[in-house]
N, C-alpha and C positions, 0 to 999 in steps of 0.2 A: 858785223856788216852794218854800216850806217847809210840809210837811204838807198840801199842796194847798190851803192857806188864806192864807198870808202870802207876800208878795214884796217885794223891795227892788230898785228900778230905778235904773239909772245908777250913777255913781260916788258912793258914800256913805262917810261916815266909819265907821271900825271900830266905834265904840259903837252906831251905828245897826244894823249887821249883828248885833252881839252881843245887843242888846235884842230884836231880832226872833227870833233863834234861841232865846233863853231863853224868850220868850213861847210860841213854837210848841212847844218841848219840854215846857214846863210843862203846857200844855193837852193835849198828846198823852199825857203820863204820867197825867193825871187820868182819861182815857177808856180808855187801853190800857196799864195797868200791866204792867211786865215780870214774867213768872212764872219762878221759878227753883226747881227741885226739887233738894234736896241729898240725895244718895244716898251712903251710906258703903260702902266696899268697894274692891276692886281697880280700878285705872284704867289707861288707856292713855297712852302718851307722846304728845307733840305730833305726831310723825311717824306715829302710828297703830300703833306696836308695842305689843302688849298682853302 
């Protein structure tokens, strides 16, 4: 189930999965766009060392 809306059942070709993923993602982005706040200044390393 993709975005609780689309599903692909059984053995399907890769293009079928890709088309369904792209459609679900596109619709999801229209209703729930990603929010990103860019803040300048000091940052921490990936391990959490600041």
